N, C-alpha and C positions, 0 to 999 in steps of 0.2 A: 474650371473643375478642381476642387479641393485636392490636394496630394495627400495620400493616406499617411497617417502617423507610422513611423517605423521605429522598433525597439529592437537592439541588439539582443541576440540569445544570451540569457544568463549561462553560468557555467554548467549546471546540471543539464539544461536543454541542449547545449552544444555536445556535450559528451555523449548523451543518449543519441543525439542525430547522427553522430559519427559512427555509432555502433548498431545501427538498425539491422535486423534480420528479418526476412519475410518468413522464415521457418517458425520463429517464436516472437511474435509482435509485443512490443512493449504496451500492453495495455492495462488499464485499471478498470477493473468491473465493479460496481456498486448495485445492489440489489435490494429494493425498498418493497416490503409487503404491507399492503393495506388491507383493512377489514371489509371495504365496500368498492363499488365501481366508479369509474371517472369518466366524466363527459369529455369526449374527444376535442371538440372545438375549444372549450374552456382550458383544457391543459395546454394544448398548443399555444394559445394566446399566452397563457401564464408563463409558460417556460421561455418563450421568445422575448416576453417582457423582461423577464428575470435576466436573461443574456444583456439586454440593454442596461439593466441596473448594475451588471457588473461587466463593463465593456471590455476590460482586459482579456474576456474569454473569446470575444469576437476577432479572431486573428487567424491569420494563415502565414505559411512561410513565403516570405517575399522572394520573387525570382532575382537572379544576380549573375554577373560573369563569372567565369570559372576561377579568375585570379581574385575574387573578392576575399577580404580578410576576415569577414564576420557573416554568419548567418543572421538574418534579420526577420522578425515578426512584423507583419503588415496588419494593422487594426483596420477593420471594416465597419461600415455603418450599419449593415444588415448581414444576416446569415447568407452564406453562398448556396446553401442546401437546405432541403427540409429536414430539420433535426429531429422530430419526433414521428415515430411509426407505430403503428398498431397491428399487432398479430393476430391472425385468426385464432379463435379458441381452440383448444384441442389437448389430448393427453400429453403430447411431446413439445408443446409450444414453449413451455418455460426452459426445457432442456435445450431446444434450439436456439432460444435467445442467449442462453449461458454459453452455448458453444460459440455462437457468433462474436460474443464479447471477448472470447479469448483467442479466436482465429483471425479476426478482421479488425484492424485499428482505423478509426476514422482518418482519412488521409490529411497530412499536414498542409496540402496545397489548397484545401477548402476550409472556409471559416463557417462555424467553430470547429476545432478537432474533438467534437463530442458528439454522442449519438445517444438518443433514449428510445428504447423499444418498450412499449407497453403491452403486457400479457395479462389480460382480464384486470385484476386489482394489483398487479406486480410491475414496478418500473425497474428496468434493467438499463443502467447508465453505462456506457462504454466510453473510455477516455484515453486519449492517445497520450502516454506517460511522458512523451518528449516534451509535451506542451503543459501539461497540468497534472495535479496530484488529487487524490481522492478527497482529503478535507477541503480543497478548494472547490472542488465541484459539489461536494456536500453543502457547501454554504450557498452556491447559486441554486440547488434544489430546495433549500429552506425557503429562500426568496420566492421560489415558484410556488411553493405550498402556501405561503401567505397571500400571494396574489390570487391564486385559485379558490381558496377557502374563505379568505376574508378574516382569517383568524391569526393572532399574534404568534409568529414563529421565533421570536428572540431567543438567543442562546441563553441556557440556564447558567448561573454564576458558577465558575469553575471552583473546585474544592480549594478551600484556603489552606495553604502550607506555608510555613515559614521558608524565607529566601535561603537558599542553599550556598554558603561562602564556597569559593573554589577551593578544591582539595585534590590531592592525589589519590587515585584509586588504591585502596590498601590491599596488600597480600595479593596482588594481581599475577596470574601467570604471565611468563614471558612470551613474547611474540617472535622469537627467532626461528621457529619452526612452523612450516605450513600447517594450516589447521586441518582437522578431520574433514572428509567429504562425506555426504550421505550415501551410505553403501547402496549400490544398484540393486533394485528388486527384479520385477519382471517387466521389462520395458515393453512399451506398445510400438508396433510398427509405424504407426501413423505419426506424422510430426505434430509439433505443437504442445500445448499445455493441457493437462487433465485438471479437474475441479472437483472438490466434494465439499458441501456446506453442511453443517450441522447445528443444532441448538442445545446448549448445556446450561446446567444451573451455574450461577455465578459462585465462584469459590468463596467459602466462609473465611473471614479474616478477624481474628480477635480484636476488639477495640484498643487502640493504643499500640498496636503492632508496629515494629521498627521497619516492617515491610509494606509495600503496596500489592494491590492485585496484579499491577503490571510485573512485579517481581515474580510472584507465584506463577504468572504465565511464563515468564523467562525460565524459571527452574523447571517447569513441566516440559517446556520445549527441549531444554538441554537434555533432561533425563530420558525424553521420548527418543531423541536421536541416539543417545549413548545405548539405550536398550536395543533399538533397531540395528545399529552397527554391531553390536555384540551377537545378535541372532543371525548375522549375516557374515561372521568371521573377520569382520574389519580390525586390524590392529588398533588399540587404543592411542588415540591422539588427541591433543587439545582441541576444544571446540571454541570458535568464536561466532557469535550470533549478532548480526547486525540489527540495530534498532534505530529506527527514525525518531527524531525528536522534533516537535512542532511548537514553536513559541508564539505563533501568531494569534492575535486575537479572534474570536469567533463572530464578533458582529459585522455590521456591513462595511466596515474599514478593513476587513481581512485582506491582506495582498492576495491576489489571484495568480496562481502559477505553480512552480514546483518550490514549495517554501520549507521543507524539512531538511534538517542536516542528520548526517548518518554517524553513528557511533558504534562501536564493536565491544561486546561484552564478552570476556574470555571466562573459560571453564578449563581447569586441569583434569586429567582422567581420573586422578585419586579422588576428586571432590565428587564425581558422578557414580563412584563404585561404592555401593552400600552407604550412601550419604546419611550424615545426620541432619535431617531437614531443617530444624531450627537454626543450626549453624550456617547451613547452605543458603538458606533464605535471607538471614541476616547479612551475610557476606555479600550475596548478590545485590541487595538493597544498598550497601555501602558503595559497591562499584557503580551501580547505575545512577546513584546521585552524584558521585564524582565525576563521572562521564558527561551528565548533562550539564554539570556547571563548568566544564572545560570549554573555553572559547576556540572555535575551530571552524575553518570554512566547511561548506556544504558536503564537499566530497574530498576534503583534504588540500594541502597545499600544491600537491603534484597536479591535480586537476586544473588549480587555478593558473599554474605556468603553461600547461597544455593549451589552454583556451585563450591565452593571450594573444593578440593578432600580430605575431611577429613573422607569420607566413600565410599565404592563401589557405582557405579552410580545406581544399582538397589535399594539400600536403599535411596539414595537422590531422585530418582525418585518418590518412594512411598510418601516420605515426601513432595515433590513439589507438587504432585497432591493433597494431603490432604489439604495443606495450600491454594492452588488455590481454591479449592471448599469452604474452610472456608472464604476466602477473596472475594467470588463472589458478595456479596452484596455491596462491596465497589469498585467494578470495575467501570470504568468511564462509563457515559452513552452511548457514541458512539465514534467512531474514524473518524476524518476528516483528510485525507491525501492528501494535495495539492502538486502535483508534480511541479506546476507552469508552465512557458512557457518551452516547450520542447527545451532542448538546442542545439540539433543537427538537421541538415536538414533532416536526414534519407532520403537522395536521392540515390535512386537505379539506377541512369542513365536515358538515354533517353527514353526507352521504358516504363519501369516500373514508373519513375518518383519519386517525392517528396511526402512524407506523407502529407496527407491533414486532417487526424484524427487520434488521438492516445488515446485510453481508457486504463485505469487501474482500476483494483479492488482488494481490499484487503480482507482478511478473514474475515467472519462475524459470528464467533461462539458465542453461548451463553455463559455468560449472557449478553454481548453487544447485540448481535443480529442483529446490523445494522452498515454498515460503508459506508462513503462517501468519493470517491475519485475523484479528479479533475485534469485536466491538460489542457494546452491551446496549440493549433497548428493552424498556419494559420489565427490567429486573431480570433478564436472561442474557447468557453470553452466547453470541453467534460467532461461530469458528468457521473460517474458510481454509481448506488446505488445497494448495495449487502446486502443480509438480510438472516438470518437463517429462514429456511421454519417452524421451530418449533414456530416462533414469528409471521411472516407476510406471506401474500399471494401476488401474481402478483398484485392484484388490489390495495392493500395497497401500493404496492411499486410506482404504478401509481400515487396514490393520494400523496405520499410523494414528488415524483418528481415535481407535480404541486404546492405544497406548497413551495418547495425549489425555484422554478423558480420565484414565486410570491415574496418571501422575499428577493431573491437577487436583484430583480427589485427595491424593497423599499429602499435599501441601496444606489441607485443611486439618490434618491430624495432629498439627503442632499446637493446637488451641488447648 
């Protein structure tokens, strides 16, 4: 019998594994809306074949003694579980699938740590974020679409932008004080995450602008939270917004796993109080370009040291959790994950058709308690707000959505 291939946990996977919580599972939710129905047998076959085309997905956490120095992924030849399920139709079926995506992570002990729920013509993909991220699983789904529909689902060419030389962020607020927290709203007594998804117009951006749509989204997020905090009487403090950066190719050579690195975009309180939007957009663009060009480990140098095998994983896990609690006041205010234009057609053939809406949502565990995730498909912006119920309630999420829409619209007024 062939011994399964084992791969040590990368830094991101190990830190996430150390800090798992049942109350707020580390899941990524992807929701794909198609115009037509899907054939069950064909979809199951196509998705399982897509897993084989990207074998790094077929993995589970390998068992090991308590004194082991590393967690390891064990690659499997076949899935351990049925990955695709079909929910009965009904008025609450999609909401139930969304709730499951937030509340129940696919177990790491079974291969693959991914679940696909199908509700009529909607695909709800749930990913255990300890193992994989959203862009990697979207690549797998694009392969499944091609296998199912027989149509080319190759990624569109990315926009051509000149290479940015390394530069220091200009006029950047200092990081010597803890950043602002999202002010509490009306918390929900039930544990876990809440979610709100909405479809908006893509913001207009004049041709030749020195900023990108991502910069407009960043400014809208900062202004939304600053407004929310003023409404709730929070003392003005600097904001820091975490932004994932993904440099991986989108074709079939894309490395599967957790492949983004995190940077933090700072904003001083004075910048968000009666801002001159053209100036704020230009300054934000300078900061994001400089941060993207800065070589940096995925989670910083400290995480690299913590995950070095200098002690058994159980000891390092306890230390990591202690340090994470101590560092909670210094955690960034929120996370903005802009997937950008979905690079794949996600075309499932003649009957099911091509995706017309794709939503992502990232975990929203405290102390951040709020994440903003955006993607664009078919010329529309798809926004997901996800929050910790320990911080906000559904009405709070609806108000934050309205504020975001307002401030995103104000970024267009600079043309």
